[in-house]
mmJSON file of the N, C-alpha and C atoms, coordinates in Angstrom:
{"data_MODEL":{"atom_site":{
"group_PDB":["ATOM","ATOM","ATOM","ATOM","ATOM","ATOM","ATOM","ATOM","ATOM","ATOM","ATOM","ATOM","ATOM","ATOM","ATOM","ATOM","ATOM","ATOM","ATOM","ATOM","ATOM","ATOM","ATOM","ATOM","ATOM","ATOM","ATOM","ATOM","ATOM","ATOM","ATOM","ATOM","ATOM","ATOM","ATOM","ATOM","ATOM","ATOM","ATOM","ATOM","ATOM","ATOM","ATOM","ATOM","ATOM","ATOM","ATOM","ATOM","ATOM","ATOM","ATOM","ATOM","ATOM","ATOM","ATOM","ATOM","ATOM","ATOM","ATOM","ATOM","ATOM","ATOM","ATOM","ATOM","ATOM","ATOM","ATOM","ATOM","ATOM","ATOM","ATOM","ATOM","ATOM","ATOM","ATOM","ATOM","ATOM","ATOM","ATOM","ATOM","ATOM","ATOM","ATOM","ATOM","ATOM","ATOM","ATOM","ATOM","ATOM","ATOM","ATOM","ATOM","ATOM","ATOM","ATOM","ATOM","ATOM","ATOM","ATOM","ATOM","ATOM","ATOM","ATOM","ATOM","ATOM","ATOM","ATOM","ATOM","ATOM","ATOM","ATOM","ATOM","ATOM","ATOM","ATOM","ATOM","ATOM","ATOM","ATOM","ATOM","ATOM","ATOM","ATOM","ATOM","ATOM","ATOM","ATOM","ATOM","ATOM","ATOM","ATOM","ATOM","ATOM","ATOM","ATOM","ATOM","ATOM","ATOM","ATOM","ATOM","ATOM","ATOM","ATOM","ATOM","ATOM","ATOM","ATOM"],
"id":[1,2,3,4,5,6,7,8,9,10,11,12,13,14,15,16,17,18,19,20,21,22,23,24,25,26,27,28,29,30,31,32,33,34,35,36,37,38,39,40,41,42,43,44,45,46,47,48,49,50,51,52,53,54,55,56,57,58,59,60,61,62,63,64,65,66,67,68,69,70,71,72,73,74,75,76,77,78,79,80,81,82,83,84,85,86,87,88,89,90,91,92,93,94,95,96,97,98,99,100,101,102,103,104,105,106,107,108,109,110,111,112,113,114,115,116,117,118,119,120,121,122,123,124,125,126,127,128,129,130,131,132,133,134,135,136,137,138,139,140,141,142,143,144,145,146,147],
"type_symbol":["N","C","C","N","C","C","N","C","C","N","C","C","N","C","C","N","C","C","N","C","C","N","C","C","N","C","C","N","C","C","N","C","C","N","C","C","N","C","C","N","C","C","N","C","C","N","C","C","N","C","C","N","C","C","N","C","C","N","C","C","N","C","C","N","C","C","N","C","C","N","C","C","N","C","C","N","C","C","N","C","C","N","C","C","N","C","C","N","C","C","N","C","C","N","C","C","N","C","C","N","C","C","N","C","C","N","C","C","N","C","C","N","C","C","N","C","C","N","C","C","N","C","C","N","C","C","N","C","C","N","C","C","N","C","C","N","C","C","N","C","C","N","C","C","N","C","C"],
"label_atom_id":["N","CA","C","N","CA","C","N","CA","C","N","CA","C","N","CA","C","N","CA","C","N","CA","C","N","CA","C","N","CA","C","N","CA","C","N","CA","C","N","CA","C","N","CA","C","N","CA","C","N","CA","C","N","CA","C","N","CA","C","N","CA","C","N","CA","C","N","CA","C","N","CA","C","N","CA","C","N","CA","C","N","CA","C","N","CA","C","N","CA","C","N","CA","C","N","CA","C","N","CA","C","N","CA","C","N","CA","C","N","CA","C","N","CA","C","N","CA","C","N","CA","C","N","CA","C","N","CA","C","N","CA","C","N","CA","C","N","CA","C","N","CA","C","N","CA","C","N","CA","C","N","CA","C","N","CA","C","N","CA","C","N","CA","C","N","CA","C","N","CA","C"],
"label_alt_id":[null,null,null,null,null,null,null,null,null,null,null,null,null,null,null,null,null,null,null,null,null,null,null,null,null,null,null,null,null,null,null,null,null,null,null,null,null,null,null,null,null,null,null,null,null,null,null,null,null,null,null,null,null,null,null,null,null,null,null,null,null,null,null,null,null,null,null,null,null,null,null,null,null,null,null,null,null,null,null,null,null,null,null,null,null,null,null,null,null,null,null,null,null,null,null,null,null,null,null,null,null,null,null,null,null,null,null,null,null,null,null,null,null,null,null,null,null,null,null,null,null,null,null,null,null,null,null,null,null,null,null,null,null,null,null,null,null,null,null,null,null,null,null,null,null,null,null],
"label_comp_id":["MET","MET","MET","VAL","VAL","VAL","LEU","LEU","LEU","LEU","LEU","LEU","GLY","GLY","GLY","LEU","LEU","LEU","THR","THR","THR","TYR","TYR","TYR","ALA","ALA","ALA","ILE","ILE","ILE","ILE","ILE","ILE","GLU","GLU","GLU","GLU","GLU","GLU","ALA","ALA","ALA","PHE","PHE","PHE","VAL","VAL","VAL","THR","THR","THR","GLN","GLN","GLN","SER","SER","SER","LEU","LEU","LEU","PHE","PHE","PHE","ASN","ASN","ASN","PRO","PRO","PRO","ASN","ASN","ASN","TYR","TYR","TYR","LEU","LEU","LEU","GLY","GLY","GLY","LEU","LEU","LEU","ARG","ARG","ARG","LEU","LEU","LEU","LEU","LEU","LEU","ASP","ASP","ASP","TYR","TYR","TYR","GLY","GLY","GLY","TYR","TYR","TYR","ILE","ILE","ILE","ASP","ASP","ASP","SER","SER","SER","LEU","LEU","LEU","GLY","GLY","GLY","ILE","ILE","ILE","SER","SER","SER","ILE","ILE","ILE","TRP","TRP","TRP","TRP","TRP","TRP","THR","THR","THR","LEU","LEU","LEU","LEU","LEU","LEU","SER","SER","SER"],
"label_asym_id":["A","A","A","A","A","A","A","A","A","A","A","A","A","A","A","A","A","A","A","A","A","A","A","A","A","A","A","A","A","A","A","A","A","A","A","A","A","A","A","A","A","A","A","A","A","A","A","A","A","A","A","A","A","A","A","A","A","A","A","A","A","A","A","A","A","A","A","A","A","A","A","A","A","A","A","A","A","A","A","A","A","A","A","A","A","A","A","A","A","A","A","A","A","A","A","A","A","A","A","A","A","A","A","A","A","A","A","A","A","A","A","A","A","A","A","A","A","A","A","A","A","A","A","A","A","A","A","A","A","A","A","A","A","A","A","A","A","A","A","A","A","A","A","A","A","A","A"],
"label_entity_id":["1","1","1","1","1","1","1","1","1","1","1","1","1","1","1","1","1","1","1","1","1","1","1","1","1","1","1","1","1","1","1","1","1","1","1","1","1","1","1","1","1","1","1","1","1","1","1","1","1","1","1","1","1","1","1","1","1","1","1","1","1","1","1","1","1","1","1","1","1","1","1","1","1","1","1","1","1","1","1","1","1","1","1","1","1","1","1","1","1","1","1","1","1","1","1","1","1","1","1","1","1","1","1","1","1","1","1","1","1","1","1","1","1","1","1","1","1","1","1","1","1","1","1","1","1","1","1","1","1","1","1","1","1","1","1","1","1","1","1","1","1","1","1","1","1","1","1"],
"label_seq_id":[1,1,1,2,2,2,3,3,3,4,4,4,5,5,5,6,6,6,7,7,7,8,8,8,9,9,9,10,10,10,11,11,11,12,12,12,13,13,13,14,14,14,15,15,15,16,16,16,17,17,17,18,18,18,19,19,19,20,20,20,21,21,21,22,22,22,23,23,23,24,24,24,25,25,25,26,26,26,27,27,27,28,28,28,29,29,29,30,30,30,31,31,31,32,32,32,33,33,33,34,34,34,35,35,35,36,36,36,37,37,37,38,38,38,39,39,39,40,40,40,41,41,41,42,42,42,43,43,43,44,44,44,45,45,45,46,46,46,47,47,47,48,48,48,49,49,49],
"pdbx_PDB_ins_code":[null,null,null,null,null,null,null,null,null,null,null,null,null,null,null,null,null,null,null,null,null,null,null,null,null,null,null,null,null,null,null,null,null,null,null,null,null,null,null,null,null,null,null,null,null,null,null,null,null,null,null,null,null,null,null,null,null,null,null,null,null,null,null,null,null,null,null,null,null,null,null,null,null,null,null,null,null,null,null,null,null,null,null,null,null,null,null,null,null,null,null,null,null,null,null,null,null,null,null,null,null,null,null,null,null,null,null,null,null,null,null,null,null,null,null,null,null,null,null,null,null,null,null,null,null,null,null,null,null,null,null,null,null,null,null,null,null,null,null,null,null,null,null,null,null,null,null],
"Cartn_x":[47.271,46.532,47.453,48.322,49.265,50.213,50.672,51.575,50.894,49.643,48.912,48.745,48.494,48.372,49.667,50.778,52.08,52.427,52.112,52.364,51.548,50.288,49.437,49.971,50.387,50.89,52.144,53.037,54.269,53.961,53.079,52.715,52.028,51.135,50.429,51.379,52.263,53.172,54.246,54.701,55.786,55.305,54.159,53.74,52.508,51.561,50.335,50.553,50.971,51.204,52.629,53.518,54.919,55.619,55.311,55.91,56.993,57.123,58.086,59.528,59.831,61.197,61.361,60.365,60.432,60.741,61.959,62.343,61.616,61.026,60.349,58.867,58.249,56.839,55.967,55.229,54.342,55.054,56.375,57.132,57.3,57.128,57.186,58.589,59.572,60.965,61.032,60.637,60.455,61.745,62.873,64.132,64.924,64.365,65.096,65.36,64.454,64.593,64.454,65.304,65.218,65.669,66.589,67.053,67.947,67.701,68.507,69.241,70.57,71.369,71.213,71.251,71.222,69.907,68.799,67.494,67.154,67.733,67.458,66.111,65.555,64.24,64.279,63.252,63.11,62.27,62.739,62.035,60.719,60.678,59.445,58.338,58.68,57.662,57.176,58.078,57.702,56.768,57.067,56.256,54.912,54.879,53.669,52.736,53.144,52.271,51.397],
"Cartn_y":[200.218,199.117,197.902,197.663,196.54,196.761,197.978,198.291,198.05,198.418,198.164,196.66,195.908,194.46,193.809,194.227,193.691,194.052,195.273,195.709,194.878,194.662,193.852,192.415,191.845,190.47,190.339,191.291,191.246,191.419,192.352,192.561,191.331,190.727,189.539,188.379,188.094,186.957,187.213,188.46,188.748,188.917,189.543,189.883,189.13,188.865,188.202,186.697,186.031,184.586,184.263,185.233,185.106,183.965,183.782,182.693,183.158,184.439,184.924,184.687,184.891,184.736,183.554,182.699,181.526,180.302,179.761,178.671,177.357,177.187,175.927,176.163,177.038,177.375,176.139,175.733,174.564,173.287,173.227,172.035,171.849,172.908,172.796,172.92,173.3,173.466,174.327,175.583,176.504,176.933,176.797,177.27,176.184,174.998,173.923,174.217,174.873,175.15,176.645,177.171,178.568,179.572,179.205,180.105,181.195,182.442,183.591,184.12,184.009,184.398,185.863,186.747,188.178,188.62,187.943,188.284,187.445,186.266,185.377,184.69,184.639,184.018,183.117,182.311,181.459,182.164,182.225,182.926,182.23,180.903,180.18,180.477,180.517,180.811,182.257,183.141,184.546,184.702,184.043,184.192,183.455,182.317,181.51,181.768,182.595,182.835,184.037],
"Cartn_z":[-66.64,-66.075,-65.888,-66.854,-66.745,-65.57,-65.397,-64.286,-62.937,-62.815,-61.577,-61.333,-62.393,-62.268,-61.823,-62.398,-62.003,-60.562,-60.18,-58.812,-57.827,-58.148,-57.282,-57.169,-58.273,-58.266,-57.406,-57.503,-56.712,-55.234,-54.907,-53.506,-52.937,-53.704,-53.222,-52.968,-53.91,-53.764,-52.713,-52.588,-51.655,-50.218,-50.019,-48.665,-48.172,-49.036,-48.596,-48.444,-49.524,-49.432,-48.987,-49.05,-48.661,-49.385,-50.652,-51.412,-52.38,-52.584,-53.577,-53.141,-51.87,-51.388,-50.445,-50.338,-49.477,-50.337,-50.273,-51.165,-50.91,-49.735,-49.443,-49.129,-49.871,-49.679,-49.911,-48.886,-48.92,-49.358,-49.158,-49.516,-51.018,-51.799,-53.257,-53.839,-53.022,-53.477,-54.729,-54.586,-55.697,-56.379,-55.708,-56.286,-56.994,-57.145,-57.806,-59.283,-59.943,-61.379,-61.64,-62.478,-62.889,-61.85,-60.976,-59.917,-60.494,-60.095,-60.52,-59.294,-59.291,-58.131,-57.762,-58.749,-58.448,-57.823,-58.145,-57.575,-56.354,-56.271,-55.159,-55.248,-56.459,-56.656,-57.886,-58.02,-59.19,-60.244,-61.451,-62.505,-62.854,-62.776,-63.11,-62.118,-60.833,-59.841,-59.982,-60.323,-60.495,-61.698,-62.789,-63.993,-63.911,-63.26,-63.26,-62.087,-61.144,-59.996,-60.179],
"occupancy":[1.0,1.0,1.0,1.0,1.0,1.0,1.0,1.0,1.0,1.0,1.0,1.0,1.0,1.0,1.0,1.0,1.0,1.0,1.0,1.0,1.0,1.0,1.0,1.0,1.0,1.0,1.0,1.0,1.0,1.0,1.0,1.0,1.0,1.0,1.0,1.0,1.0,1.0,1.0,1.0,1.0,1.0,1.0,1.0,1.0,1.0,1.0,1.0,1.0,1.0,1.0,1.0,1.0,1.0,1.0,1.0,1.0,1.0,1.0,1.0,1.0,1.0,1.0,1.0,1.0,1.0,1.0,1.0,1.0,1.0,1.0,1.0,1.0,1.0,1.0,1.0,1.0,1.0,1.0,1.0,1.0,1.0,1.0,1.0,1.0,1.0,1.0,1.0,1.0,1.0,1.0,1.0,1.0,1.0,1.0,1.0,1.0,1.0,1.0,1.0,1.0,1.0,1.0,1.0,1.0,1.0,1.0,1.0,1.0,1.0,1.0,1.0,1.0,1.0,1.0,1.0,1.0,1.0,1.0,1.0,1.0,1.0,1.0,1.0,1.0,1.0,1.0,1.0,1.0,1.0,1.0,1.0,1.0,1.0,1.0,1.0,1.0,1.0,1.0,1.0,1.0,1.0,1.0,1.0,1.0,1.0,1.0],
"B_iso_or_equiv":[0.0,0.0,0.0,0.0,0.0,0.0,0.0,0.0,0.0,0.0,0.0,0.0,0.0,0.0,0.0,0.0,0.0,0.0,0.0,0.0,0.0,0.0,0.0,0.0,0.0,0.0,0.0,0.0,0.0,0.0,0.0,0.0,0.0,0.0,0.0,0.0,0.0,0.0,0.0,0.0,0.0,0.0,0.0,0.0,0.0,0.0,0.0,0.0,0.0,0.0,0.0,0.0,0.0,0.0,0.0,0.0,0.0,0.0,0.0,0.0,0.0,0.0,0.0,0.0,0.0,0.0,0.0,0.0,0.0,0.0,0.0,0.0,0.0,0.0,0.0,0.0,0.0,0.0,0.0,0.0,0.0,0.0,0.0,0.0,0.0,0.0,0.0,0.0,0.0,0.0,0.0,0.0,0.0,0.0,0.0,0.0,0.0,0.0,0.0,0.0,0.0,0.0,0.0,0.0,0.0,0.0,0.0,0.0,0.0,0.0,0.0,0.0,0.0,0.0,0.0,0.0,0.0,0.0,0.0,0.0,0.0,0.0,0.0,0.0,0.0,0.0,0.0,0.0,0.0,0.0,0.0,0.0,0.0,0.0,0.0,0.0,0.0,0.0,0.0,0.0,0.0,0.0,0.0,0.0,0.0,0.0,0.0],
"pdbx_formal_charge":[null,null,null,null,null,null,null,null,null,null,null,null,null,null,null,null,null,null,null,null,null,null,null,null,null,null,null,null,null,null,null,null,null,null,null,null,null,null,null,null,null,null,null,null,null,null,null,null,null,null,null,null,null,null,null,null,null,null,null,null,null,null,null,null,null,null,null,null,null,null,null,null,null,null,null,null,null,null,null,null,null,null,null,null,null,null,null,null,null,null,null,null,null,null,null,null,null,null,null,null,null,null,null,null,null,null,null,null,null,null,null,null,null,null,null,null,null,null,null,null,null,null,null,null,null,null,null,null,null,null,null,null,null,null,null,null,null,null,null,null,null,null,null,null,null,null,null],
"auth_seq_id":[1,1,1,2,2,2,3,3,3,4,4,4,5,5,5,6,6,6,7,7,7,8,8,8,9,9,9,10,10,10,11,11,11,12,12,12,13,13,13,14,14,14,15,15,15,16,16,16,17,17,17,18,18,18,19,19,19,20,20,20,21,21,21,22,22,22,23,23,23,24,24,24,25,25,25,26,26,26,27,27,27,28,28,28,29,29,29,30,30,30,31,31,31,32,32,32,33,33,33,34,34,34,35,35,35,36,36,36,37,37,37,38,38,38,39,39,39,40,40,40,41,41,41,42,42,42,43,43,43,44,44,44,45,45,45,46,46,46,47,47,47,48,48,48,49,49,49],
"auth_comp_id":["MET","MET","MET","VAL","VAL","VAL","LEU","LEU","LEU","LEU","LEU","LEU","GLY","GLY","GLY","LEU","LEU","LEU","THR","THR","THR","TYR","TYR","TYR","ALA","ALA","ALA","ILE","ILE","ILE","ILE","ILE","ILE","GLU","GLU","GLU","GLU","GLU","GLU","ALA","ALA","ALA","PHE","PHE","PHE","VAL","VAL","VAL","THR","THR","THR","GLN","GLN","GLN","SER","SER","SER","LEU","LEU","LEU","PHE","PHE","PHE","ASN","ASN","ASN","PRO","PRO","PRO","ASN","ASN","ASN","TYR","TYR","TYR","LEU","LEU","LEU","GLY","GLY","GLY","LEU","LEU","LEU","ARG","ARG","ARG","LEU","LEU","LEU","LEU","LEU","LEU","ASP","ASP","ASP","TYR","TYR","TYR","GLY","GLY","GLY","TYR","TYR","TYR","ILE","ILE","ILE","ASP","ASP","ASP","SER","SER","SER","LEU","LEU","LEU","GLY","GLY","GLY","ILE","ILE","ILE","SER","SER","SER","ILE","ILE","ILE","TRP","TRP","TRP","TRP","TRP","TRP","THR","THR","THR","LEU","LEU","LEU","LEU","LEU","LEU","SER","SER","SER"],
"auth_asym_id":["A","A","A","A","A","A","A","A","A","A","A","A","A","A","A","A","A","A","A","A","A","A","A","A","A","A","A","A","A","A","A","A","A","A","A","A","A","A","A","A","A","A","A","A","A","A","A","A","A","A","A","A","A","A","A","A","A","A","A","A","A","A","A","A","A","A","A","A","A","A","A","A","A","A","A","A","A","A","A","A","A","A","A","A","A","A","A","A","A","A","A","A","A","A","A","A","A","A","A","A","A","A","A","A","A","A","A","A","A","A","A","A","A","A","A","A","A","A","A","A","A","A","A","A","A","A","A","A","A","A","A","A","A","A","A","A","A","A","A","A","A","A","A","A","A","A","A"],
"auth_atom_id":["N","CA","C","N","CA","C","N","CA","C","N","CA","C","N","CA","C","N","CA","C","N","CA","C","N","CA","C","N","CA","C","N","CA","C","N","CA","C","N","CA","C","N","CA","C","N","CA","C","N","CA","C","N","CA","C","N","CA","C","N","CA","C","N","CA","C","N","CA","C","N","CA","C","N","CA","C","N","CA","C","N","CA","C","N","CA","C","N","CA","C","N","CA","C","N","CA","C","N","CA","C","N","CA","C","N","CA","C","N","CA","C","N","CA","C","N","CA","C","N","CA","C","N","CA","C","N","CA","C","N","CA","C","N","CA","C","N","CA","C","N","CA","C","N","CA","C","N","CA","C","N","CA","C","N","CA","C","N","CA","C","N","CA","C","N","CA","C","N","CA","C"],
"pdbx_PDB_model_num":[1,1,1,1,1,1,1,1,1,1,1,1,1,1,1,1,1,1,1,1,1,1,1,1,1,1,1,1,1,1,1,1,1,1,1,1,1,1,1,1,1,1,1,1,1,1,1,1,1,1,1,1,1,1,1,1,1,1,1,1,1,1,1,1,1,1,1,1,1,1,1,1,1,1,1,1,1,1,1,1,1,1,1,1,1,1,1,1,1,1,1,1,1,1,1,1,1,1,1,1,1,1,1,1,1,1,1,1,1,1,1,1,1,1,1,1,1,1,1,1,1,1,1,1,1,1,1,1,1,1,1,1,1,1,1,1,1,1,1,1,1,1,1,1,1,1,1]
}}}
């Protein structure tokens, strides 16, 4: 059940709202803090979304 929840969350953020890989989503500047070079995303946005 946890795996399905994580899969849904990743799909929703990456494809539905398109905020996972968009650094300037809604002008929030998501990559300013907690940026991970190897993933190309911010860890805080990934964990809190």
